[in-house]
KEVOVO-61822 format. One line per 3 residues: number of its first residue (from 1); for each residue y, x negated, z negated of C-alpha. Coordinates in Angstrom, 2 decimals. Each point is the difference from the previous one (the first is absolute). Layout:
BEGIN
NUM> Y,X,Z ~ ... .
***
This chain:
BEGIN
1> -0.07,-0.10,0.09 ~ 2.52,-2.92,-0.66 ~ 1.97,-0.66,3.18 .
4> 0.35,3.90,0.70 ~ 3.73,0.90,0.32 ~ -0.56,3.54,0.94 .
7> -2.47,2.67,-1.30 ~ 0.02,3.17,2.01 ~ 0.05,3.04,-2.39 .
10> -3.12,2.05,-0.21 ~ 1.35,3.49,0.75 ~ -2.04,2.91,-0.11 .
13> -1.20,2.30,1.28 ~ -0.93,-1.80,3.35 ~ 3.56,-1.46,0.46 .
16> -1.22,-3.51,-0.55 ~ -2.88,0.21,2.51 ~ -2.19,-2.45,1.42 .
19> 2.12,-0.42,2.87 ~ 2.86,-0.78,-2.11 ~ -1.85,-2.33,-2.33 .
22> -1.35,-1.77,3.01 ~ 3.23,-0.46,1.65 ~ 1.66,-1.45,-3.22 .
25> -2.99,-2.43,-0.56 ~ 0.24,-1.01,3.75 ~ 3.67,-1.01,-0.69 .
28> -1.18,-2.34,-2.91 ~ 0.70,2.21,-3.04 ~ -2.20,2.16,-2.29 .
31> -0.82,3.27,1.76 ~ -1.19,2.76,-2.49 ~ -1.69,3.25,0.75 .
34> 0.42,3.05,-2.09 ~ -3.20,0.89,-1.97 ~ 1.30,3.21,-1.11 .
37> -2.08,3.03,1.31 ~ -1.77,-1.95,2.62 ~ -3.02,2.22,-0.23 .
40> 2.05,3.07,1.13 ~ 2.04,-2.33,2.56 ~ -3.20,-1.19,1.58 .
43> -1.70,3.33,0.13 ~ 3.03,1.60,1.82 ~ 0.40,-2.78,2.46 .
46> -3.43,0.47,0.93 ~ 0.42,3.72,0.41 ~ 2.79,-0.94,2.46 .
49> -2.53,-1.59,2.16 ~ 0.75,-3.81,-0.58 ~ 1.29,-0.10,3.49 .
52> 0.40,-3.74,0.28 ~ -3.41,-0.64,-1.67 ~ 1.19,-2.31,-2.79 .
55> -1.50,1.80,-2.80 ~ -3.41,0.16,1.42 ~ 0.18,-3.79,1.04 .
58> 0.65,-0.72,-3.71 ~ -2.80,2.37,-0.91 ~ -2.45,-2.15,1.99 .
61> 0.72,-3.00,-2.28 ~ -0.73,1.70,-3.19 ~ -2.89,-1.64,-1.45 .
64> -2.00,3.28,-0.72 ~ -0.46,1.49,3.33 ~ -1.74,3.32,-1.38 .
67> 2.97,0.79,-2.06 ~ 2.55,-0.53,2.88 ~ -2.06,2.28,2.15 .
70> -0.10,2.69,-2.64 ~ 3.94,-0.13,-0.49 ~ 0.56,0.03,3.75 .
73> -2.38,2.96,0.66 ~ 1.76,1.96,-2.77 ~ 3.61,-0.75,0.95 .
76> 0.32,-1.07,3.60 ~ 1.17,2.74,2.46 ~ -0.40,-1.03,3.58 .
79> 3.29,0.54,1.82 ~ 1.83,0.84,-3.22 ~ 0.29,3.42,-1.68 .
82> 2.38,2.62,1.49 ~ 3.72,-0.52,-0.90 ~ 0.18,3.31,-1.78 .
85> -3.21,-0.22,-1.58 ~ -0.24,-1.22,-3.79 ~ -1.53,-3.10,-1.03 .
88> -3.31,0.33,-1.61 ~ 0.18,-0.45,-3.96 ~ -1.37,-3.15,-1.71 .
91> -0.94,-0.30,-3.60 ~ 2.74,-0.27,-2.65 ~ -0.34,-3.29,-2.07 .
94> -2.48,0.50,-2.80 ~ -1.27,-1.98,-3.00 ~ -3.54,0.18,1.54 .
97> 0.26,0.51,3.67 ~ -2.59,1.22,2.33 ~ -1.80,-2.47,1.98 .
100> 1.75,1.09,3.29 ~ 3.47,-0.38,-1.78 ~ -0.84,-3.36,-1.23 .
103> -1.13,-1.46,3.27 ~ 3.14,1.35,1.77 ~ 2.24,-1.70,-2.63 .
106> -1.72,-3.41,0.32 ~ -0.12,0.08,3.73 ~ 3.53,1.25,0.51 .
109> 1.18,-3.07,-1.98 ~ -2.16,-2.07,1.78 ~ 1.06,0.99,3.46 .
112> 3.88,-0.15,-0.95 ~ -0.32,-3.70,-1.30 ~ -2.37,-1.09,2.88 .
115> 2.38,1.31,2.61 ~ 2.90,-1.64,-1.69 ~ -1.54,-3.59,0.02 .
118> -0.86,0.22,3.76 ~ 1.86,-2.53,2.29 ~ 1.33,-2.49,-2.57 .
121> -1.01,-2.35,-2.78 ~ 2.13,1.06,-2.74 ~ -0.99,1.92,-3.22 .
124> 0.87,3.72,-0.16 ~ 0.49,2.08,-3.15 ~ -0.63,3.49,-1.13 .
127> 2.27,2.11,-2.41 ~ -1.23,2.52,-2.49 ~ 1.37,2.10,-2.62 .
130> -0.99,-0.18,-3.68 ~ 0.74,3.80,-0.28 ~ -2.76,0.93,2.45 .
133> -3.02,-1.01,-1.97 ~ -2.90,1.78,1.12 ~ -0.73,-1.63,3.20 .
136> 1.24,-3.48,-0.88 ~ -3.40,-1.71,-0.51 ~ -1.51,1.21,3.35 .
139> 3.24,-0.78,1.85 ~ 0.16,-3.43,-1.29 ~ -3.56,-0.69,1.10 .
142> 0.60,1.10,3.40 ~ 2.98,-2.36,0.36 ~ -1.99,-2.89,-1.67 .
145> -2.88,0.56,2.67 ~ 2.59,-0.51,2.71 ~ 1.35,-3.24,-1.52 .
148> 3.20,1.28,-1.17 ~ 2.21,-2.97,-1.16 ~ 2.25,1.53,-2.77 .
151> 0.10,3.15,-2.11 ~ 3.55,1.20,-0.95 ~ 0.11,2.89,-2.48 .
154> 2.75,1.98,-1.89 ~ 0.93,3.43,-1.20 ~ -1.33,-0.72,-3.43 .
157> -1.47,-2.81,-1.98 ~ -2.93,-1.41,1.90 ~ -1.26,-2.32,-2.75 .
160> -3.80,0.90,0.75 ~ 0.24,-0.93,3.61 ~ -0.55,-3.91,-0.03 .
163> -3.11,0.53,-1.91 ~ -1.17,2.79,2.19 ~ 0.54,-2.17,3.09 .
166> -2.29,-2.78,-1.65 ~ -2.67,2.27,-0.61 ~ -0.18,1.45,3.44 .
169> 0.16,-3.22,1.74 ~ -3.14,-1.19,-1.95 ~ -1.65,3.37,0.89 .
172> 0.20,1.28,-3.69 ~ 0.53,3.56,-1.13 ~ 3.76,0.44,-0.59 .
175> 1.54,2.71,-2.32 ~ 3.54,1.12,-0.27 ~ 1.40,2.25,-2.80 .
178> 1.35,3.36,1.04 ~ 3.39,1.19,-1.46 ~ -0.81,3.51,-1.25 .
181> 2.59,2.33,-1.62 ~ -1.02,1.84,-3.13 ~ -3.20,-2.21,-0.56 .
184> -1.23,0.19,-3.55 ~ 0.17,-3.06,-2.27 ~ -2.56,-2.43,0.59 .
187> -0.94,1.48,3.57 ~ -0.29,-2.34,3.00 ~ -0.16,0.95,3.61 .
190> -0.73,-2.41,2.98 ~ -0.81,-0.38,3.50 ~ -2.76,-2.32,0.99 .
193> -1.18,-1.82,3.27 ~ -3.15,-1.96,0.36 ~ -0.17,-2.21,3.15 .
196> -3.80,-0.29,-0.14 ~ -0.46,3.78,-0.32 ~ 2.41,0.69,3.02 .
199> -1.44,-2.75,2.08 ~ -3.61,0.72,-0.66 ~ -0.94,-3.32,-1.22 .
202> 1.61,-3.44,-0.55 ~ 3.88,0.13,1.11 ~ 1.38,-2.67,2.04 .
205> 2.09,-2.86,-1.34 ~ 3.67,0.74,0.09 ~ 3.06,-2.29,-0.13 .
208> 2.52,0.91,-2.77 ~ 3.53,1.05,1.18 ~ 3.11,-0.96,-1.75 .
211> 1.36,2.81,-2.38 ~ 3.80,0.91,-0.18 ~ 1.09,2.55,-2.39 .
214> 3.33,1.89,0.75 ~ 2.07,0.17,-2.92 ~ 3.45,1.19,-0.98 .
217> 0.68,-2.03,-3.05 ~ -0.88,-3.32,-1.66 ~ -1.50,1.94,-2.99 .
220> -2.61,1.55,2.29 ~ -0.86,-3.39,1.42 ~ -0.41,-1.67,-3.46 .
223> -2.31,3.09,-0.91 ~ -2.20,-0.78,3.17 ~ -0.02,-3.77,-0.80 .
226> -1.01,0.41,-3.61 ~ -3.81,0.25,-0.26 ~ -0.53,0.41,3.68 .
229> -3.16,1.43,1.37 ~ -0.02,-2.38,2.91 ~ 2.18,-2.33,2.07 .
232> 3.63,1.32,0.80 ~ 1.09,-1.98,2.96 ~ 3.81,0.81,-0.08 .
235> 2.21,3.08,-0.13 ~ 2.20,2.27,2.06 ~ 3.15,1.00,-1.77 .
238> 1.31,3.39,1.18 ~ 3.54,1.31,-0.72 ~ 0.73,3.62,-0.06 .
241> 1.50,-0.04,3.43 ~ -3.35,-0.36,1.60 ~ -1.58,2.96,1.75 .
244> -2.76,2.16,-0.98 ~ -0.54,0.46,-3.95 ~ 2.36,-1.91,-2.35 .
247> -0.46,-0.75,-3.40 ~ 1.97,2.36,-2.38 ~ 3.03,-1.43,-1.75 .
250> -0.61,-1.77,-3.18 ~ 1.18,1.71,-2.96 ~ -0.12,3.42,1.28 .
253> 1.08,1.77,3.20 ~ 3.75,1.03,0.42 ~ 1.17,1.39,3.42 .
256> 3.20,-0.73,1.95 ~ 1.99,2.63,1.63 ~ -2.33,0.13,3.06 .
259> -2.91,0.57,-2.25 ~ -1.52,-3.54,0.42 ~ -1.15,-1.99,-3.03 .
262> 2.46,-2.58,-1.33 ~ -1.30,-3.67,-0.45 ~ 1.78,-2.30,-1.97 .
265> -0.17,-3.61,-1.65 ~ -3.21,0.79,-1.68 ~ -1.55,0.38,3.32 .
268> 1.07,-3.45,1.13 ~ -2.92,-2.29,0.29 ~ -0.16,-3.33,-1.88 .
271> -1.01,-2.44,2.53 ~ -0.35,-2.82,-2.31 ~ -3.22,1.49,-1.59 .
274> -1.38,-0.30,3.66 ~ 1.09,-3.42,0.46 ~ -1.50,-1.12,-3.24 .
277> -3.51,1.50,0.94 ~ -0.23,-2.55,2.95 ~ -1.40,2.85,2.31 .
280> 1.71,0.91,3.26 ~ 2.00,3.20,0.06 ~ 1.83,1.93,2.97 .
283> 2.97,2.17,-0.46 ~ -0.01,3.62,1.31 ~ 2.47,2.64,0.44 .
286> 3.06,-0.27,2.65 ~ -0.91,-3.63,0.71 ~ -0.39,0.25,3.75 .
289> 2.46,-2.65,1.04 ~ 0.02,-3.75,0.72 ~ 2.80,-0.13,-2.80 .
292> -2.36,1.86,-2.63 ~ -2.82,-2.11,0.86 ~ 2.03,-3.28,-0.59 .
295> 1.21,1.55,-3.25 ~ -3.53,0.88,-1.00 ~ -1.18,-3.51,0.71 .
298> 3.10,-1.55,-1.99 ~ -1.15,2.22,-2.99 ~ -3.38,-1.67,0.06 .
301> -1.76,2.58,2.04 ~ -2.70,-0.58,2.53 ~ 1.66,2.38,2.47 .
304> 0.52,3.71,0.30 ~ -1.97,3.21,0.51 ~ 1.38,2.09,2.79 .
307> -0.92,3.76,0.58 ~ 2.46,2.32,1.48 ~ 1.13,-2.31,3.01 .
310> -3.68,-0.07,1.01 ~ -0.45,3.53,-0.61 ~ 2.28,0.72,3.00 .
313> -1.40,-2.57,2.39 ~ -2.03,0.60,3.09 ~ -3.38,-0.75,-1.74 .
316> 0.65,2.35,-3.02 ~ -2.27,2.85,-0.64 ~ 2.80,2.51,-0.09 .
319> -0.23,2.49,2.85 ~ 1.93,-1.18,3.04 ~ 2.16,2.89,0.25 .
322> 1.02,0.04,-3.70 ~ 0.75,-3.84,0.19 ~ 2.30,0.62,3.31 .
325> 1.92,2.93,-1.76 ~ 0.37,-2.25,-3.33 ~ 1.15,-3.04,1.90 .
328> 2.50,2.24,1.91 ~ 1.29,1.22,-3.37 ~ 0.40,-3.67,-1.30 .
331> 1.81,-1.08,3.09 ~ 2.33,2.93,-0.30 ~ 0.69,-0.95,-3.86 .
334> -1.23,3.36,-0.97 ~ -3.07,-0.47,-2.04 ~ -0.43,0.48,-3.75 .
337> -2.63,-0.88,-2.53 ~ -0.20,1.81,-3.37 ~ -1.79,-1.17,-3.09 .
340> -1.60,3.25,-0.93 ~ -1.20,0.07,-3.77 ~ -1.98,3.18,0.57 .
343> -1.55,-0.23,3.53 ~ -3.20,-1.78,-0.82 ~ -2.70,1.72,-2.19 .
346> -0.53,-3.66,-1.69 ~ 3.26,0.46,-1.90 ~ 1.20,-3.40,1.57 .
349> 3.20,0.08,1.85 ~ -0.47,0.25,3.73 ~ 2.09,-0.99,3.07 .
352> 0.49,2.77,2.48 ~ 1.57,-0.43,3.48 ~ 2.13,3.28,0.85 .
355> -0.89,0.70,3.44 ~ 0.26,3.57,1.51 ~ -3.29,1.62,0.36 .
358> -1.85,-2.22,-2.40 ~ -0.86,0.61,-3.62 ~ 2.90,-2.00,-1.01 .
361> 2.47,2.89,1.45 ~ 0.30,2.20,-2.82 ~ 0.15,3.19,2.14 .
364> -3.48,-0.61,1.35 ~ -2.59,2.20,-1.80 ~ -3.58,-0.50,-0.48 .
367> -2.83,1.86,-1.47 ~ -1.38,-1.94,-3.14 ~ -3.35,-1.24,0.93 .
370> -2.04,-2.88,-1.75 ~ -3.01,-0.69,2.14 ~ 0.13,-3.86,0.37 .
373> 0.37,-0.70,-3.98 ~ 0.70,-3.60,-0.02 ~ 2.71,0.27,-2.74 .
376> -1.76,2.50,-2.08 ~ -0.25,-0.77,-3.65 ~ -3.30,0.06,-1.87 .
379> 0.21,1.96,-3.16 ~ -2.41,1.60,-2.74 ~ 0.41,3.76,-0.49 .
382> -0.69,2.13,-3.06 ~ -3.58,0.19,1.27 ~ -0.45,-3.80,-0.38 .
385> -0.68,-0.34,3.73 ~ 1.76,-2.56,2.19 ~ 2.18,1.81,2.66 .
388> 2.83,-0.83,2.32 ~ 3.49,1.33,0.53 ~ 3.05,-0.87,1.86 .
391> 3.61,1.29,-0.51 ~ 0.48,0.30,3.77 ~ -2.85,2.53,0.27 .
394> 0.48,3.74,-0.20 ~ 2.03,0.78,-3.11 ~ -2.41,2.64,-1.22 .
397> -3.04,-2.34,0.25 ~ 1.89,-2.89,-1.64 ~ 1.02,2.34,-2.96 .
400> -3.38,1.24,-0.44 ~ -1.38,-3.41,-0.34 ~ 2.56,-0.58,-3.03 .
403> 2.81,-1.51,2.09 ~ 3.65,1.33,-0.58 ~ 1.93,1.93,2.41 .
406> 2.93,-2.49,-0.58 ~ -2.06,-2.92,1.00 ~ -0.86,1.75,3.31 .
409> 3.57,0.67,0.95 ~ 1.37,-1.85,3.09 ~ -3.17,-2.01,0.61 .
412> -0.89,-0.92,3.66 ~ -3.51,-0.65,1.18 ~ 0.16,-3.69,0.57 .
415> -3.54,-0.09,1.32 ~ 0.30,2.54,2.72 ~ 3.54,-1.00,0.91 .
418> -0.87,-3.92,0.47 ~ -2.99,0.85,2.28 ~ 2.28,2.24,2.16 .
421> 2.53,-3.13,0.37 ~ -2.80,-2.05,1.66 ~ -0.92,2.93,2.37 .
424> -3.14,1.06,-2.09 ~ 1.52,3.21,-1.62 ~ -1.99,3.05,-0.52 .
427> 0.33,3.05,2.28 ~ 0.21,3.30,-2.20 ~ 0.20,3.23,1.95 .
430> 0.84,-1.82,3.19 ~ 3.03,-1.62,-1.84 ~ 0.18,-3.72,-0.55 .
433> 0.38,-1.50,-3.57 ~ 3.77,-1.43,-0.28 ~ 0.19,-3.68,-0.09 .
436> 1.43,-1.92,-3.24 ~ 1.68,-3.16,0.58 ~ 0.59,-2.70,-2.56 .
439> 2.24,-3.18,0.34 ~ 1.86,-2.19,-1.97 ~ 3.73,-0.06,-0.72 .
442> 0.58,-2.50,2.68 ~ -1.05,2.30,2.62 ~ 3.36,0.18,1.78 .
445> -0.04,-3.87,0.39 ~ -3.12,-0.01,2.20 ~ 2.24,0.23,3.10 .
448> 0.66,-3.66,-0.26 ~ -3.66,-0.63,1.60 ~ 1.07,1.92,3.00 .
451> 0.76,-2.30,2.91 ~ 3.06,1.10,2.07 ~ -0.92,2.84,2.16 .
454> -3.39,0.51,-1.56 ~ -1.30,3.26,-1.54 ~ -2.61,-1.53,-2.04 .
457> -1.26,-3.43,-1.45 ~ -3.33,-1.71,-0.72 ~ -1.54,-1.35,-3.25 .
460> 0.39,-3.53,1.57 ~ 3.77,0.67,0.48 ~ 0.20,0.73,-3.78 .
463> -1.75,-3.19,-0.96 ~ 2.01,-2.08,2.33 ~ 3.33,1.41,-1.12 .
466> -0.92,-0.47,-3.79 ~ -1.17,-3.60,0.59 ~ 3.07,-0.84,2.31 .
469> 1.50,-2.25,-2.50 ~ -3.13,-1.22,-1.75 .
***
């Protein structure tokens, strides 16, 4: 990892696709695929017919051909589904998934990393969210089978992940504690993955990737370094100007006149702590300029992580028409990103791009449906049974499960909205799911990557511009 100046952000769902990660890696920096919801992304891409054959080509490399054939037979639609036909549903994440769901998750992560590694000799990374726990072990194993070079993880405290990686590369069973609301004192819930059981015999020897947790404070980094479960190879330090989910302000949330959370001095990161650790670190959040890269290097960082600039490049997974419209608004100086404290069912602030016709447009109405379930929270009800709920699901259902009506107010379905952003939105009653676009506060500045007279730019253009003064 040392020597890497630019880490391309792992933006989900499907924005940081294998095409984007491959392009960044080919330009000499760390390309990162998003590991969020890859089982659903893969299943829906296959239902669109895999017109260029890339997914099927990667499937042929999966080390267990019978599994690959089962997944292909179950999800592939020759010629693609009809445009107005809904996608077939896939299983929601579960503590003990059925075999079909487990194979889909492992293979989807394998294929994404496999394709990102084609055509160059650089390592590629994969990004996961600590908040989405149920599919993590199977997802990691699929990426490891494909030779992923780096695992990046945020949206929580991924303390157990270094040890989990160590066990999986050795072919040993791994366990991951599951956060469960209302769990009785002393109760313990966990997910498990056994490579030997999955592979049906001795699993292959695997290389250990680097592990980079994403943190928003030196306090969190110190907690991860204190009695670690395995090796930590560096940190990505993310400021609240970054896109997607942000850490809430330390000391409680207060809102400004626009309704956005107010961040203050307590949210400034003490970089001296990271310098003392001796580990490389990369600064993230509105850093996409040669000046910011130079400043980061001067502060002792190994480089920067960049998301938004790559999200709008040619190789991004964002649907081309959405990308075109968004770039037009950027060029016109008429784009706005709001930090919404209530949009995400996770309770974390979430960056939402306000674009007409998308879920970021407050006038767009959507029937509340929770049929993907990645951001559901596990809880133990009065009957003592493990169950799941999400503040973005139908309000009545959420309240019946013990949730509060106030907690459900103003929530957006992040899962369905982000699938729609990359052209994989569900069709309900002939109507497509509205897209939900997220970006960092520096979205207006991406126009700098457009060459004179150009209406788009490439990932290589971004890398070249950022390294122009290196």
